[in-house]
C-alpha positions as CSV (number, residue, x, y, z in Angstrom):
1,X,-6.0,-11.4,11.3
2,X,-9.4,-10.0,10.1
3,X,-9.3,-9.4,6.4
4,X,-10.3,-5.8,5.7
5,X,-13.4,-5.7,7.9
6,X,-14.9,-2.9,9.8
7,X,-15.3,-3.8,13.4
8,X,-15.7,-2.2,16.9
9,X,-12.9,-1.6,19.2
10,X,-13.2,-0.8,22.9
11,X,-11.6,2.1,24.7
12,X,-12.5,3.1,28.2
13,X,-15.5,0.7,28.0
14,X,-17.0,2.4,25.0
15,X,-17.2,0.7,21.6
16,X,-15.6,2.6,18.7
17,X,-15.9,1.7,15.0
18,X,-12.7,0.8,13.3
19,X,-11.8,0.2,9.7
20,X,-8.8,-1.7,8.2
21,X,-7.0,-0.1,5.3
22,X,-4.2,-1.5,3.2
23,X,-1.5,0.8,1.9
24,X,1.0,-0.1,-0.8
25,X,4.5,1.2,-0.5
26,X,7.2,1.5,-3.2
27,X,10.6,3.1,-3.8
28,X,13.6,2.7,-6.1
29,X,15.7,5.8,-5.4
30,X,18.4,6.1,-2.7
31,X,18.0,3.9,0.4
32,X,14.7,2.4,-0.7
33,X,14.5,-0.2,2.0
34,X,15.3,2.3,4.7
35,X,12.8,4.8,3.4
36,X,10.1,2.2,3.3
37,X,11.0,1.2,6.9
38,X,10.6,4.8,8.0
39,X,7.3,5.1,6.1
40,X,5.9,2.0,7.8
41,X,6.7,3.5,11.2
42,X,5.2,6.8,10.1
43,X,2.0,5.1,9.0
44,X,1.6,3.5,12.4
45,X,2.1,6.9,14.0
46,X,-0.7,8.6,12.1
47,X,-3.4,10.0,14.5
48,X,-5.8,7.3,15.5
49,X,-4.0,4.6,13.6
50,X,-2.6,1.3,14.7
51,X,-0.2,-0.8,12.5
52,X,-2.0,-4.1,12.2
53,X,0.4,-6.0,9.9
54,X,3.3,-5.5,7.4
55,X,4.1,-7.8,4.5
56,X,7.5,-9.0,3.5
57,X,9.7,-6.5,1.6
58,X,9.9,-7.4,-2.1
59,X,12.3,-6.6,-4.8
60,X,10.2,-6.1,-8.0
61,X,10.8,-5.5,-11.7
62,X,9.9,-1.9,-12.8
63,X,6.6,-1.6,-14.8
64,X,6.0,0.8,-17.6
65,X,9.4,2.4,-17.8
66,X,11.8,-0.6,-17.7
67,X,15.1,1.2,-18.0
68,X,15.4,1.9,-14.2
69,X,16.4,0.3,-11.0
70,X,14.3,-2.5,-9.5
71,X,11.7,-1.3,-6.9
72,X,11.3,-2.2,-3.2
73,X,7.6,-2.8,-2.4
74,X,5.6,-3.7,0.6
75,X,2.0,-3.4,2.0
76,X,1.0,-2.2,5.4
77,X,-2.3,-2.9,7.2
78,X,-3.7,0.0,9.3
79,X,-6.5,-0.1,11.8
80,X,-8.1,3.4,11.8
81,X,-11.0,5.1,13.5
82,X,-13.9,4.7,11.1
83,X,-15.6,7.9,10.0
84,X,-19.4,7.8,9.7
85,X,-18.9,8.5,6.0
86,X,-16.5,6.1,4.4
87,X,-15.7,8.6,1.6
88,X,-14.6,11.2,4.2
89,X,-12.4,8.6,6.0
90,X,-10.8,7.4,2.7
91,X,-10.1,10.8,1.4
92,X,-8.6,11.9,4.7
93,X,-6.3,8.9,4.6
94,X,-5.3,9.7,1.0
95,X,-4.4,13.2,1.9
96,X,-2.3,11.9,4.9
97,X,-0.5,9.5,2.5
98,X,0.3,12.3,0.0
99,X,1.6,14.5,2.9
100,X,3.9,11.6,4.0
101,X,5.2,11.3,0.4
102,X,6.2,14.9,0.4
103,X,7.8,14.6,3.9
104,X,9.9,11.7,2.6
105,X,11.2,13.8,-0.3
106,X,8.9,12.7,-3.1
107,X,9.8,14.7,-6.3
108,X,7.6,15.2,-9.3
109,X,8.5,12.9,-12.2
110,X,7.0,11.2,-15.2
111,X,4.5,8.4,-14.8
112,X,6.0,5.0,-14.0
113,X,9.4,6.7,-13.6
114,X,11.8,6.4,-10.7
115,X,10.6,7.7,-7.3
116,X,11.7,8.3,-3.8
117,X,8.4,6.8,-2.4
118,X,4.9,5.9,-3.4
119,X,2.1,5.4,-0.9
120,X,-1.1,4.1,-2.4
121,X,-4.5,3.4,-0.8
122,X,-5.3,-0.1,-1.9
123,X,-8.3,-1.1,0.2
124,X,-10.5,0.6,2.8
125,X,-12.5,-1.9,4.7
126,X,-15.2,-3.5,2.6
127,X,-16.0,-0.3,0.9
128,X,-16.1,0.2,-2.9
129,X,-15.7,3.9,-3.6
130,X,-15.2,6.2,-6.6
131,X,-15.0,9.8,-5.3
132,X,-13.5,13.1,-6.3
133,X,-10.0,13.6,-5.0
134,X,-9.6,16.5,-2.6
135,X,-7.0,19.2,-3.4
136,X,-4.4,17.5,-1.2
137,X,-5.1,14.0,-2.7
138,X,-3.4,14.4,-6.1
139,X,-0.1,12.9,-7.0
140,X,2.8,15.4,-7.0
141,X,3.6,14.0,-10.5
142,X,0.6,15.7,-11.9
143,X,2.6,19.0,-11.8
144,X,4.8,17.7,-14.6
145,X,2.7,14.9,-16.2
146,X,-1.1,15.3,-16.0
147,X,-1.6,11.6,-16.8
148,X,-0.7,9.9,-13.5
149,X,-3.5,11.0,-11.3
150,X,-7.1,10.0,-12.3
151,X,-9.7,12.5,-11.2
152,X,-11.4,10.0,-9.0
153,X,-10.1,8.1,-6.0
154,X,-11.1,4.5,-6.6
155,X,-11.1,2.0,-3.8
156,X,-10.1,-0.8,-4.2
157,X,-7.3,0.7,-6.2
158,X,-8.3,0.4,-9.8
159,X,-5.1,-1.3,-11.0
160,X,-4.2,-3.4,-8.0
161,X,-5.5,-6.7,-9.4
162,X,-3.1,-6.3,-12.4
163,X,0.1,-5.4,-10.5
164,X,2.2,-8.2,-9.1
165,X,4.2,-5.7,-7.0
166,X,1.0,-5.0,-5.1
167,X,-0.5,-8.5,-5.2
168,X,2.6,-10.3,-3.9
169,X,2.9,-8.4,-0.6
170,X,-0.9,-8.0,-0.2
171,X,-1.1,-11.8,-0.4
172,X,1.2,-12.1,2.6
173,X,-1.4,-10.4,4.7
174,X,-4.8,-11.4,3.2
175,X,-4.3,-14.2,0.7
176,X,-8.0,-15.4,0.9
177,X,-9.6,-12.0,0.7
178,X,-11.8,-11.2,-2.3
179,X,-11.8,-7.4,-2.4
180,X,-15.1,-5.6,-3.4
181,X,-15.6,-5.8,-7.1
182,X,-13.0,-8.6,-7.6
183,X,-13.9,-12.1,-8.8
184,X,-10.9,-13.9,-7.3
185,X,-8.9,-13.9,-4.1
186,X,-5.7,-11.8,-3.7
187,X,-3.6,-15.0,-3.8
188,X,-5.2,-16.2,-7.0
189,X,-4.7,-12.9,-8.6
190,X,-1.1,-13.0,-7.5
191,X,-0.5,-16.4,-9.0
192,X,-2.2,-15.3,-12.3
193,X,0.0,-12.2,-12.6
194,X,3.1,-14.2,-11.5
195,X,2.6,-16.6,-14.4
196,X,2.4,-13.7,-16.8
197,X,5.3,-11.7,-15.4
198,X,7.6,-14.5,-14.4
199,X,8.9,-15.8,-11.1
200,X,11.6,-13.2,-10.7
201,X,9.3,-10.2,-11.1
202,X,8.6,-10.1,-7.3
203,X,11.1,-11.6,-4.9
204,X,10.7,-11.4,-1.1
205,X,14.0,-10.3,0.5
206,X,13.1,-9.3,4.0
207,X,10.5,-9.6,6.7
208,X,9.2,-6.9,9.1
209,X,10.5,-7.2,12.7
210,X,7.7,-5.5,14.8
211,X,10.0,-5.2,17.9
212,X,13.0,-3.6,16.1
213,X,10.6,-1.8,13.7
214,X,12.9,-2.7,10.8
215,X,13.4,-5.2,8.0
216,X,15.1,-8.5,8.8
217,X,16.8,-10.2,5.8
218,X,15.4,-13.5,4.6
219,X,17.4,-16.6,3.8
220,X,17.6,-17.6,0.2
221,X,14.6,-19.8,0.7
222,X,12.4,-16.8,1.7
223,X,12.5,-17.5,5.5
224,X,13.8,-15.6,8.4
């Protein structure tokens, strides 16, 4: 699988630029696994998008606010039509992700608190961006806690390299990728954070079945 590259695709004999984006998914309220399953399907159904890969589903320890349920986390790879301006494409995807969060029942809560669903833009091709968020690109949490949403959309996600709940599933898809601005591979960053947070901080519990479009539980050894 190409690792985050922009590349041409051919439709009706005409080349078309494509960009691969990586989206982090998380939830710890209600049927979290089911909600993330439906969100993965919805991501693949976005206009012009194609689902290019899905990580395993992880059960992860909460970060920041520890007195809450464990989270379910995953990462999805999307192949998208590339806009001539990467900033336009990235902000358009961000707005689509926030729209999906609301459609899946995301409610405004404190930073790091429980949530129905989180959809975060982690990587957008090889681009390194710091751009103003459009009106529809702010977290719904900002209505009750101004802290969660930084004024700029930063790609790669500014905290991804320090979050095991991102690195573990991302390493399923692109372990050898060195994202723009990083000085280590995704897999190396994951091992570093795993040593800090402990082996139980992120545990794979299911794999994506592309035919059934659902999670398939793993054995105790982490296999299908």
